[in-house]
SEZA-128562 format. One line per 2 residues: number of its first residue (from 1); their letters; for each residue x, y, z of N, C-alpha, C. Coordinates in steps of 0.02 Angstrom, whole numbers. Layout:
<sites>
NUM) a) X:Y:Z:X:Y:Z:X:Y:Z; ...
</sites>
This chain:
<sites>
1) xx) 42:-60:0:0:0:0:43:63:0; 96:62:41:140:120:45:175:131:-22
3) xx) 197:76:-54:230:81:-119:182:108:-172; 119:86:-169:69:110:-217:58:185:-209
5) xx) 50:208:-147:39:279:-136:99:320:-156; 159:293:-144:220:328:-164:224:334:-240
7) xx) 205:280:-274:206:280:-348:154:330:-375; 96:331:-344:44:379:-366:67:450:-356
9) xx) 102:463:-300:126:530:-286:179:552:-336; 222:506:-357:275:523:-405:246:536:-474
11) xx) 192:501:-491:164:506:-559:102:551:-561; 92:592:-510:31:632:-508:26:681:-566
13) xx) 82:707:-590:80:754:-646:67:718:-712; 84:654:-715:75:616:-777:4:587:-780
15) xx) -18:559:-724:-83:526:-723:-123:551:-663; -152:610:-669:-191:639:-615:-256:601:-604
17) xx) -283:574:-657:-347:539:-653:-343:479:-606; -289:441:-610:-280:382:-568:-271:403:-495
19) xx) -237:459:-484:-227:484:-416:-294:506:-385; -335:542:-424:-400:563:-400:-445:503:-385
21) xx) -442:452:-428:-483:393:-418:-465:358:-353; -400:353:-338:-378:320:-277:-400:360:-216
23) xx) -392:427:-218:-411:469:-162:-486:468:-150; -525:470:-204:-598:468:-197:-621:402:-168
25) xx) -585:347:-183:-603:283:-156:-592:279:-81; -548:320:-54:-533:321:17:-581:366:56
27) xx) -618:408:21:-662:455:55:-725:420:80; -747:438:140:-808:409:167:-870:438:133
29) xx) -866:501:114:-922:534:81:-911:531:6; -955:495:-29:-949:488:-101:-977:550:-136
31) xx) -958:558:-199:-977:618:-237:-1042:608:-276; -1089:570:-250:-1153:563:-283:-1192:628:-279
33) xx) -1232:641:-331:-1273:701:-331:-1329:694:-280; -1337:744:-236:-1390:744:-186:-1458:753:-220
35) xx) -1513:740:-185:-1579:754:-213:-1585:826:-237; -1615:835:-295:-1621:901:-326:-1693:924:-326
37) xx) -1701:990:-323:-1767:1020:-323:-1786:1039:-394; -1843:1014:-418:-1865:1031:-486:-1901:1098:-487
39) xx) -1927:1117:-545:-1959:1183:-553:-2022:1189:-510; -2052:1133:-491:-2112:1134:-449:-2096:1131:-375
41) xx) -2032:1129:-358:-2012:1127:-288:-2009:1058:-257; -2017:1006:-298:-2015:937:-273:-1943:911:-277
43) xx) -1924:871:-227:-1858:841:-226:-1858:777:-268; -1807:769:-309:-1800:710:-351:-1742:668:-325
45) xx) -1751:601:-326:-1700:556:-300:-1672:509:-354; -1712:493:-404:-1687:448:-457:-1638:484:-502
47) xx) -1587:447:-525:-1536:476:-567:-1565:506:-631; -1614:471:-661:-1645:495:-722:-1681:562:-710
49) xx) -1715:567:-653:-1751:629:-637:-1702:686:-623; -1646:670:-590:-1595:721:-578:-1566:747:-643
51) xx) -1553:701:-690:-1526:721:-755:-1576:767:-791; -1640:752:-785:-1691:794:-818:-1694:863:-785
53) xx) -1685:866:-719:-1684:931:-684:-1626:973:-708; -1567:943:-714:-1509:980:-741:-1521:1001:-813
55) xx) -1551:958:-852:-1564:973:-922:-1611:1033:-929; -1664:1034:-889:-1712:1090:-891:-1678:1155:-869
57) xx) -1638:1151:-816:-1605:1212:-791:-1555:1239:-841; -1512:1196:-868:-1461:1219:-915:-1492:1248:-978
59) xx) -1548:1218:-1000:-1582:1244:-1059:-1613:1312:-1044; -1633:1324:-981:-1665:1388:-964:-1615:1446:-961
61) xx) -1552:1431:-944:-1503:1485:-937:-1462:1495:-1000; -1466:1447:-1047:-1428:1454:-1109:-1459:1507:-1153
63) xx) -1417:1552:-1179:-1441:1609:-1218:-1446:1589:-1291; -1507:1593:-1319:-1517:1579:-1390:-1523:1642:-1431
65) xx) -1515:1700:-1398:-1521:1764:-1434:-1464:1770:-1485; -1482:1788:-1545:-1432:1794:-1598:-1388:1856:-1589
67) xx) -1409:1903:-1546:-1370:1962:-1535:-1377:2013:-1591; -1338:2066:-1589:-1342:2118:-1641:-1326:2090:-1709
69) xx) -1363:2114:-1759:-1351:2093:-1827:-1291:2129:-1856; -1254:2094:-1898:-1197:2125:-1930:-1134:2120:-1888
71) xx) -1078:2130:-1920:-1013:2125:-1886:-1001:2186:-1841; -973:2174:-1782:-957:2228:-1736:-886:2254:-1746
73) xx) -848:2222:-1791:-779:2243:-1805:-776:2278:-1873; -732:2326:-1880:-725:2360:-1946:-702:2311:-1998
75) xx) -731:2316:-2058:-714:2270:-2112:-644:2286:-2138; -603:2234:-2145:-535:2242:-2170:-536:2230:-2245
77) xx) -510:2277:-2282:-509:2273:-2355:-447:2237:-2379; -450:2218:-2442:-394:2184:-2476:-375:2118:-2443
79) xx) -426:2084:-2415:-414:2018:-2385:-463:1968:-2416; -437:1918:-2449:-478:1868:-2482:-492:1811:-2433
81) xx) -541:1822:-2388:-555:1772:-2337:-592:1711:-2366; -627:1721:-2422:-665:1666:-2451:-619:1609:-2472
83) xx) -559:1626:-2495:-513:1575:-2520:-459:1556:-2469; -470:1577:-2406:-421:1560:-2354:-425:1486:-2338
85) xx) -368:1453:-2339:-366:1381:-2328:-350:1365:-2254; -382:1314:-2230:-368:1292:-2162:-297:1264:-2159
87) xx) -255:1290:-2112:-185:1268:-2109:-177:1198:-2082; -196:1148:-2122:-190:1078:-2101:-137:1044:-2143
89) xx) -88:1015:-2110:-38:975:-2145:-23:913:-2101; 1:859:-2131:11:797:-2094:56:805:-2032
91) xx) 108:846:-2038:153:855:-1981:118:888:-1923; 79:941:-1938:41:975:-1885:-9:928:-1852
93) xx) -46:891:-1893:-95:845:-1867:-63:791:-1823; -7:765:-1845:27:712:-1807:51:740:-1740
95) xx) 77:801:-1739:99:831:-1677:41:841:-1628; -17:862:-1654:-75:871:-1612:-99:805:-1583
97) xx) -96:752:-1622:-116:686:-1597:-67:661:-1544; -2:673:-1555:48:651:-1507:43:689:-1441
99) xx) 16:750:-1443:9:791:-1382:-51:772:-1340; -94:728:-1365:-153:708:-1327:-133:671:-1264
101) xx) -167:688:-1209:-154:655:-1145:-194:590:-1142; -160:533:-1141:-197:469:-1143:-238:456:-1081
103) xx) -229:495:-1028:-266:485:-966:-328:529:-962; -339:571:-1012:-399:614:-1012:-460:573:-1035
105) xx) -519:602:-1023:-581:568:-1042:-588:562:-1117; -621:508:-1139:-630:495:-1210:-684:540:-1240
107) xx) -730:565:-1199:-784:604:-1227:-840:561:-1253; -888:589:-1290:-947:552:-1312:-934:503:-1369
109) xx) -877:508:-1404:-865:466:-1463:-837:397:-1443; -810:391:-1383:-783:328:-1357:-724:302:-1399
111) xx) -679:347:-1415:-615:328:-1445:-560:346:-1395; -525:295:-1371:-476:308:-1318:-419:351:-1345
113) xx) -399:400:-1305:-346:447:-1327:-279:412:-1335; -268:358:-1300:-205:322:-1308:-199:293:-1378
115) xx) -255:270:-1406:-254:243:-1474:-237:299:-1523; -268:357:-1516:-254:413:-1561:-182:436:-1555
117) xx) -155:435:-1494:-88:460:-1483:-35:411:-1509; -41:347:-1490:11:299:-1507:8:277:-1581
119) xx) -49:285:-1613:-55:267:-1684:-60:330:-1727; -30:385:-1703:-36:449:-1739:-11:445:-1810
121) xx) 47:413:-1820:76:410:-1887:35:367:-1935; -6:323:-1909:-46:278:-1951:-114:309:-1968
123) xx) -145:343:-1920:-214:366:-1930:-218:441:-1946; -160:475:-1951:-162:548:-1959:-201:569:-2021
125) xx) -194:532:-2075:-230:550:-2137:-305:541:-2130; -325:486:-2098:-396:472:-2089:-429:522:-2042
127) xx) -394:541:-1989:-422:588:-1940:-431:657:-1971; -385:677:-2015:-387:744:-2044:-434:751:-2104
129) xx) -460:695:-2128:-502:698:-2188:-564:743:-2181; -600:744:-2125:-660:786:-2120:-645:860:-2114
131) xx) -584:880:-2097:-571:949:-2078:-581:998:-2136; -554:982:-2194:-560:1027:-2252:-633:1036:-2273
133) xx) -673:981:-2280:-744:990:-2297:-782:1030:-2245; -766:1020:-2181:-799:1058:-2128:-783:1132:-2134
135) xx) -720:1147:-2148:-698:1217:-2155:-732:1249:-2215; -737:1213:-2270:-766:1240:-2332:-841:1251:-2326
137) xx) -875:1205:-2291:-948:1209:-2287:-974:1248:-2227; -931:1255:-2176:-953:1288:-2115:-995:1244:-2070
139) xx) -997:1179:-2085:-1035:1131:-2046:-989:1078:-2018; -1008:1050:-1961:-968:997:-1930:-1013:935:-1921
141) xx) -984:876:-1916:-1024:815:-1905:-1066:821:-1841; -1123:788:-1842:-1169:790:-1785:-1136:763:-1722
143) xx) -1092:713:-1729:-1058:684:-1671:-1014:735:-1635; -988:783:-1672:-946:834:-1640:-986:881:-1596
145) xx) -1051:883:-1605:-1094:928:-1566:-1121:894:-1503; -1107:829:-1495:-1129:793:-1436:-1080:803:-1378
147) xx) -1106:818:-1319:-1064:827:-1260:-1088:781:-1204; -1040:758:-1164:-1056:727:-1100:-1051:782:-1047
149) xx) -1107:803:-1020:-1109:858:-972:-1106:830:-901; -1057:854:-863:-1047:832:-794:-1059:891:-748
151) xx) -1108:887:-702:-1120:941:-654:-1070:939:-597; -1039:996:-582:-991:1002:-527:-1017:1053:-477
153) xx) -1025:1032:-415:-1052:1076:-363:-1005:1133:-348; -1032:1194:-341:-992:1253:-326:-1000:1272:-252
155) xx) -1058:1299:-235:-1071:1320:-166:-1145:1330:-157; -1167:1338:-94:-1237:1349:-80:-1274:1284:-65
157) xx) -1339:1285:-77:-1380:1226:-63:-1372:1174:-119; -1359:1113:-100:-1346:1061:-149:-1409:1039:-186
159) xx) -1468:1054:-159:-1529:1035:-195:-1547:1085:-250; -1512:1141:-252:-1525:1192:-304:-1482:1177:-365
161) xx) -1511:1161:-423:-1470:1146:-482:-1431:1206:-507; -1451:1267:-486:-1414:1327:-506:-1348:1334:-471
163) xx) -1335:1293:-421:-1271:1297:-384:-1220:1247:-411; -1233:1220:-470:-1186:1174:-502:-1159:1205:-566
165) xx) -1096:1191:-579:-1064:1214:-641:-1060:1155:-688; -1079:1167:-750:-1078:1113:-800:-1011:1110:-835
167) xx) -983:1050:-839:-920:1038:-874:-936:991:-933; -920:1012:-993:-937:974:-1053:-876:936:-1080
169) xx) -884:872:-1092:-833:831:-1124:-852:823:-1197; -814:853:-1241:-832:855:-1312:-790:807:-1353
171) xx) -805:804:-1417:-770:759:-1463:-696:778:-1470; -653:728:-1470:-581:740:-1477:-566:770:-1546
173) xx) -597:743:-1598:-586:769:-1666:-606:843:-1670; -662:860:-1639:-683:929:-1639:-635:975:-1603
175) xx) -607:950:-1548:-558:991:-1511:-493:999:-1549; -474:948:-1588:-414:954:-1629:-423:1008:-1682
177) xx) -482:1008:-1714:-496:1059:-1764:-498:1128:-1733; -524:1133:-1672:-525:1197:-1636:-454:1223:-1626
179) xx) -407:1177:-1609:-338:1198:-1599:-307:1223:-1664; -324:1191:-1719:-297:1213:-1784:-323:1283:-1801
181) xx) -388:1294:-1792:-418:1359:-1805:-390:1412:-1758; -382:1392:-1694:-354:1439:-1645:-283:1459:-1664
183) xx) -244:1412:-1689:-176:1428:-1712:-177:1479:-1768; -224:1472:-1815:-230:1520:-1869:-251:1589:-1845
185) xx) -297:1590:-1796:-320:1654:-1767:-263:1688:-1730; -225:1650:-1690:-169:1679:-1653:-116:1706:-1700
187) xx) -104:1672:-1755:-55:1697:-1804:-80:1762:-1835; -144:1765:-1850:-173:1827:-1879:-167:1884:-1829
189) xx) -181:1871:-1765:-177:1923:-1714:-105:1946:-1703; -59:1900:-1712:12:1917:-1704:37:1959:-1762
191) xx) 15:1942:-1823:37:1978:-1883:2:2044:-1892; -57:2052:-1863:-97:2113:-1871:-115:2141:-1802
193) xx) -97:2203:-1787:-111:2232:-1721:-185:2250:-1713; -227:2200:-1702:-299:2212:-1697:-324:2207:-1625
195) xx) -282:2187:-1578:-302:2182:-1508:-258:2227:-1466; -290:2266:-1422:-254:2314:-1381:-215:2280:-1325
197) xx) -169:2317:-1295:-127:2290:-1242:-167:2276:-1178; -226:2307:-1172:-266:2298:-1111:-303:2231:-1111
199) xx) -303:2195:-1168:-336:2130:-1172:-292:2076:-1141; -319:2042:-1090:-281:1989:-1057:-315:1921:-1063
201) xx) -380:1919:-1071:-415:1856:-1074:-406:1821:-1141; -399:1755:-1139:-396:1712:-1198:-337:1728:-1244
203) xx) -283:1752:-1215:-222:1765:-1253:-165:1725:-1223; -124:1697:-1266:-67:1657:-1243:-17:1702:-1206
205) xx) 3:1681:-1147:50:1719:-1107:18:1772:-1063; -48:1780:-1068:-84:1828:-1026:-140:1791:-990
207) xx) -154:1815:-928:-205:1781:-888:-228:1829:-834; -265:1804:-785:-292:1846:-732:-237:1882:-693
209) xx) -181:1847:-680:-127:1876:-641:-96:1935:-677; -83:1928:-743:-54:1984:-781:-102:2043:-783
211) xx) -166:2029:-785:-216:2083:-784:-215:2120:-717; -211:2082:-662:-210:2112:-596:-146:2152:-584
213) xx) -89:2127:-608:-26:2163:-600:-28:2229:-638; -53:2227:-699:-59:2289:-739:-105:2339:-706
215) xx) -162:2314:-680:-210:2357:-647:-180:2386:-583; -148:2344:-543:-119:2366:-480:-64:2418:-492
217) xx) -26:2410:-545:27:2459:-561:-2:2528:-576; -58:2530:-613:-89:2594:-629:-119:2626:-567
219) xx) -150:2585:-525:-181:2613:-464:-129:2641:-417; -74:2604:-406:-22:2629:-361:12:2691:-390
221) xx) 18:2694:-457:47:2754:-489:4:2815:-476; -62:2808:-481:-107:2864:-468:-108:2881:-393
223) xx) -104:2830:-351:-103:2842:-279:-40:2880:-258; 17:2864:-289:79:2899:-274:74:2973:-292
225) xx) 33:2988:-343:23:3057:-364:-34:3091:-326; -61:3056:-276:-115:3081:-234:-177:3099:-276
227) xx) -190:3057:-325:-250:3066:-365:-303:3015:-345; -367:3035:-345:-420:2988:-325:-428:2933:-377
229) xx) -446:2874:-353:-456:2817:-397:-523:2784:-381; -565:2778:-431:-629:2742:-425:-624:2677:-465
231) xx) -643:2623:-434:-639:2557:-466:-708:2525:-467; -728:2500:-525:-792:2466:-533:-778:2395:-558
233) xx) -801:2346:-521:-793:2276:-540:-860:2250:-566; -859:2217:-624:-918:2188:-654:-908:2112:-660
235) xx) -959:2076:-641:-955:2003:-646:-1019:1977:-678; -1012:1937:-731:-1070:1908:-765:-1087:1841:-733
237) xx) -1149:1835:-710:-1172:1771:-682:-1182:1721:-738; -1149:1663:-732:-1153:1610:-783:-1138:1638:-852
239) xx) -1082:1672:-857:-1066:1709:-918:-1062:1664:-980; -1033:1606:-972:-1024:1562:-1031:-1090:1538:-1059
241) xx) -1142:1537:-1018:-1207:1514:-1041:-1252:1571:-1065; -1244:1630:-1035:-1293:1683:-1047:-1270:1737:-1096
243) xx) -1205:1744:-1106:-1181:1797:-1150:-1188:1775:-1223; -1215:1819:-1264:-1224:1803:-1335:-1157:1801:-1370
245) xx) -1141:1744:-1401:-1077:1737:-1436:-1074:1782:-1497; -1131:1792:-1530:-1131:1832:-1590:-1111:1904:-1576
247) xx) -1122:1927:-1513:-1104:1995:-1495:-1029:2007:-1498; -989:1953:-1496:-917:1960:-1497:-889:1957:-1568
249) x) -931:1941:-1618:-907:1934:-1686:-894:2001:-1717
</sites>
């Protein structure tokens, strides 16, 4: 037992999932979902009923508003976006497959990541076949839109479905294509100064800490000059579900 725990501790960075599984097995309190309160105020105990309660709640907070019509960004001229090709090549695809963590969840498609990673040189062509048609048509396979949604408790009353955060496990192929598109977007942002220095979210090398350091530097600079400083903090409740994505286009 001691040797097993020592081995788990040494490999925690490589295989976190196995470490969590061992620790959860030792806990007296299991992570089963407690009874949930439905829209009528009744407590549900069956797993199927709990899943339906979560489904109803998540559907109620998800924003289907299309948002403002038209692009919110100035149109860039002399750019032939219609003929822009998705930057997919066998070497890039193979590297992305090799980078897959074999200990992560398979998602809804049930293809083990170890198979995709260890057979990268054999299956790279087959895996990349749908990408170009998807890019050209603007449509993705229906399987890529299927998610395994896992509710994770945050705080408050456990019978309230609003106190759970939803974590979606999506298709591996879809996530690989997202990485390819993200790489193209990052290259475009690097080659063209279209994002200001004040932007910290969703940028490589920038995060909450860099934002706070930049903010703190400005505040202390004004305080040293004995100038008043007013700070307003805004927080969106369930932002990922309620904010219209089209508003960012």
